[in-house]
C-alpha positions as CSV (number, residue, x, y, z in Angstrom):
1,M,24.2,148.9,59.9
2,S,25.4,145.6,61.1
3,T,23.5,142.8,62.7
4,V,25.2,141.8,65.9
5,G,22.7,140.1,68.2
6,T,24.6,136.8,68.3
7,A,28.1,138.2,67.9
8,P,30.7,137.6,70.7
9,V,30.7,140.1,73.6
10,I,34.0,142.2,73.6
11,L,33.1,144.6,76.4
12,E,30.8,144.2,79.4
13,L,30.1,146.5,82.3
14,V,28.0,145.1,85.1
15,G,26.7,147.4,87.8
16,A,29.8,149.6,87.2
17,T,30.0,152.4,89.7
18,R,32.7,155.0,90.2
19,V,32.7,157.2,93.3
20,H,35.2,160.0,93.7
21,G,35.9,161.1,97.3
22,E,34.4,159.9,100.6
23,G,31.7,160.8,103.0
24,V,29.8,164.1,102.3
25,R,32.2,164.9,99.5
26,A,31.6,161.7,97.6
27,V,30.6,162.1,94.0
28,R,29.0,159.3,92.1
29,A,30.5,159.8,88.6
30,L,29.0,156.6,87.4
31,D,26.1,154.8,89.0
32,E,25.5,151.0,88.5
33,V,25.9,151.1,84.7
34,D,25.1,147.9,82.8
35,L,26.4,148.0,79.2
36,T,27.4,145.3,76.7
37,V,29.2,145.9,73.4
38,R,29.5,143.1,70.8
39,M,31.9,142.6,67.9
40,G,30.6,144.3,64.8
41,E,28.7,146.9,66.9
42,L,29.2,150.6,67.2
43,V,27.6,152.1,70.3
44,A,27.3,155.9,70.7
45,V,27.3,157.5,74.2
46,M,25.7,160.9,74.6
47,G,25.0,163.1,77.6
48,P,25.6,166.6,79.0
49,S,28.9,167.7,80.4
50,G,29.5,166.0,83.7
51,S,27.2,163.1,83.0
52,G,29.9,160.4,83.3
53,K,30.9,159.9,79.6
54,S,34.7,160.2,80.2
55,T,34.5,158.1,83.3
56,L,32.7,155.4,81.3
57,L,35.4,155.4,78.7
58,N,38.2,155.3,81.3
59,L,36.6,152.3,83.0
60,A,36.0,150.5,79.6
61,G,39.6,151.0,78.7
62,G,41.1,150.0,82.0
63,L,42.5,153.4,82.7
64,D,40.5,153.5,85.9
65,T,38.9,150.8,88.1
66,P,35.3,150.8,89.3
67,T,34.5,151.4,93.0
68,A,31.8,148.6,92.7
69,G,30.7,146.3,89.9
70,A,32.7,144.7,87.2
71,V,34.3,145.6,83.8
72,R,35.1,142.6,81.5
73,L,37.1,142.8,78.3
74,A,36.9,139.8,76.1
75,G,35.6,137.9,79.2
76,E,38.5,138.9,81.4
77,A,37.7,141.0,84.5
78,L,39.9,144.0,84.6
79,S,39.8,144.1,88.4
80,D,41.6,140.8,88.5
81,L,44.6,142.4,86.8
82,D,47.3,144.7,88.3
83,A,48.2,147.9,86.6
84,K,50.9,146.2,84.5
85,G,48.4,143.5,83.4
86,R,45.7,146.1,82.5
87,A,48.3,148.1,80.5
88,A,49.3,144.9,78.5
89,L,45.6,144.1,77.9
90,R,45.0,147.6,76.6
91,R,47.8,147.4,74.2
92,R,46.6,144.1,72.8
93,R,42.8,144.6,72.7
94,I,42.0,148.3,72.8
95,G,42.6,151.3,70.5
96,Y,41.9,154.9,71.5
97,V,40.9,157.8,69.2
98,F,41.1,161.1,71.0
99,Q,39.8,164.5,69.9
100,D,43.3,166.0,70.1
101,L,44.7,162.9,68.2
102,N,47.9,162.6,70.2
103,L,50.0,161.9,67.2
104,I,53.7,162.3,67.8
105,P,55.0,165.2,65.5
106,A,58.5,163.7,65.0
107,L,57.2,160.4,63.7
108,T,55.7,159.7,60.3
109,A,52.2,158.4,59.9
110,A,53.5,154.8,59.6
111,E,55.8,155.2,62.6
112,N,52.9,156.6,64.7
113,V,50.8,153.6,63.8
114,S,53.5,151.0,64.2
115,L,54.7,152.4,67.6
116,P,52.2,150.5,69.8
117,R,53.1,147.2,68.1
118,E,56.8,147.9,68.6
119,L,56.1,148.5,72.3
120,D,54.4,145.1,72.4
121,G,57.6,143.5,71.2
122,V,56.8,143.1,67.6
123,R,59.8,143.3,65.3
124,L,60.2,146.6,63.4
125,R,59.7,145.2,59.9
126,K,56.5,143.3,60.9
127,A,55.2,146.3,62.8
128,R,55.7,148.5,59.8
129,R,53.9,146.0,57.6
130,E,50.9,145.9,59.9
131,A,50.9,149.8,60.0
132,L,50.9,150.0,56.3
133,V,47.9,147.6,56.1
134,A,46.0,149.6,58.7
135,L,46.7,152.9,56.9
136,E,45.5,151.4,53.6
137,Q,42.3,150.2,55.3
138,V,41.4,153.8,56.3
139,G,42.4,155.2,52.9
140,V,45.7,157.0,53.7
141,G,48.3,154.3,52.8
142,H,49.8,156.7,50.3
143,L,50.6,159.1,53.1
144,A,52.5,156.6,55.2
145,D,55.8,158.6,55.1
146,R,54.4,162.0,55.8
147,F,54.6,163.7,59.2
148,P,51.5,164.9,61.0
149,D,52.0,168.6,60.2
150,E,52.0,167.6,56.5
151,L,48.5,166.1,56.8
152,S,45.0,167.7,56.9
153,G,42.8,167.3,60.0
154,G,40.8,164.5,58.4
155,Q,44.0,162.7,57.3
156,Q,45.4,162.9,60.8
157,Q,42.2,161.5,62.3
158,R,42.4,158.6,59.8
159,V,45.9,157.9,61.0
160,A,44.7,158.0,64.6
161,I,42.0,155.4,63.7
162,A,44.6,153.2,62.0
163,R,46.8,153.4,65.1
164,A,43.8,152.4,67.2
165,L,43.1,149.3,65.1
166,V,46.5,148.1,64.2
167,G,47.4,144.5,65.0
168,P,44.9,142.4,67.0
169,R,43.0,145.2,68.6
170,R,39.3,144.9,68.1
171,L,37.8,147.5,70.4
172,V,37.9,151.2,69.6
173,L,37.2,153.8,72.3
174,A,36.6,157.2,70.6
175,D,36.3,160.4,72.6
176,E,34.7,163.1,70.5
177,P,36.8,162.0,67.4
178,T,35.0,164.5,65.2
179,G,35.0,167.4,67.7
180,A,37.8,169.4,66.0
181,L,36.7,168.7,62.4
182,D,34.4,170.4,59.9
183,S,31.2,168.6,59.1
184,V,32.4,167.1,55.8
185,T,35.6,165.7,57.3
186,G,33.7,164.5,60.4
187,E,31.3,162.5,58.2
188,A,34.3,161.0,56.3
189,V,35.9,159.9,59.6
190,M,32.6,158.4,60.8
191,R,32.4,156.5,57.5
192,V,35.8,155.0,58.1
193,L,35.0,154.1,61.7
194,R,31.7,152.5,60.6
195,A,33.5,150.5,57.9
196,R,36.0,149.1,60.4
197,V,33.3,148.1,62.8
198,D,31.3,146.5,60.0
199,A,34.5,144.6,59.2
200,G,34.5,143.0,62.6
201,A,35.8,145.4,65.2
202,A,33.6,147.0,67.9
203,G,33.4,150.7,68.9
204,L,32.3,152.9,71.8
205,L,31.9,156.5,70.6
206,V,31.4,159.5,72.8
207,T,29.8,162.4,70.9
208,H,27.6,165.5,71.4
209,E,26.4,165.4,67.8
210,P,23.2,163.4,67.0
211,R,24.2,163.3,63.3
212,F,27.3,161.4,64.2
213,A,25.5,159.2,66.8
214,A,23.2,158.2,63.9
215,W,26.1,156.2,62.5
216,A,25.9,153.9,65.5
217,D,23.9,150.7,65.9
218,R,22.4,152.2,69.0
219,T,22.8,155.2,71.3
220,V,22.9,155.2,75.1
221,F,22.5,158.3,77.2
222,L,24.1,159.2,80.4
223,R,22.6,161.6,82.9
224,D,24.1,162.2,86.4
225,G,26.1,159.0,86.0
226,V,23.0,156.9,85.2
227,L,22.7,155.1,81.9
228,V,19.5,155.7,80.0
229,D,19.2,153.3,77.0
230,S,17.1,154.8,74.3
231,T,14.5,153.1,72.1
232,A,13.5,154.0,68.5
233,D,10.7,156.2,69.9
234,D,12.8,158.1,72.4
235,Q,13.7,161.7,71.6
236,P,17.4,162.4,72.4
237,E,16.7,166.0,73.3
238,A,14.1,165.0,75.9
239,L,16.4,162.3,77.4
240,L,19.3,164.6,77.7
241,A,17.2,167.4,79.2
242,G,15.9,165.0,81.8
243,S,12.2,165.0,80.8
244,G,12.3,161.5,79.2
245,P,11.9,158.2,81.0
246,R,14.7,157.3,83.3
247,H,15.3,153.6,83.1
248,R,18.1,151.1,82.7
249,E,18.0,148.2,80.2
250,D,20.2,145.1,80.3
């Protein structure tokens, strides 16, 4: 695993809180979460259903805004940007890997990967070159001209990772990226994600599987919207069940 203690911070949540609804119907989906992710670091997020994992990813990616607190991406406060500005920042800085992949069936692997760059105004030829480099980096460069339905599940997931990391993007937000894969393919995908992080990217990974969380530099646990940061001696099962210590570390 990488050593990242002095690496630049790419993502910072400070007292991030998200409340849905008002009054007696208000639900605190996320409650004063402090979290820092550095370049070269892979952070796994675990917790039971409804613990706030999806809300955390949405705030980290600028898809939602906190009710209180701050979210900073590469030092820039997302709350200072309007919707258009947040969208532009997402395209430049953030890549997403979803469980259902969201590859476009009518586009080849290379076209799926190059599309975000084309939307950013990059010329077609340069966008394709960048896509081919990204596909090579995840081991599927030879499949660039195949369509998604011509690829295995693991190959599709590698294409999705390449799309998430093409161009200048350096933060990967992965929502259960191995959830639809068998164990062998899931391990292969985690190996690719780990290698990209070790090469200088950063990652925030939501997973229910401790064996996949073991690929991360550290694992944080969410329960009822509260972040519980584990130590080497903590037992994940106890933390998730609520019998472990409930604390927040900076």
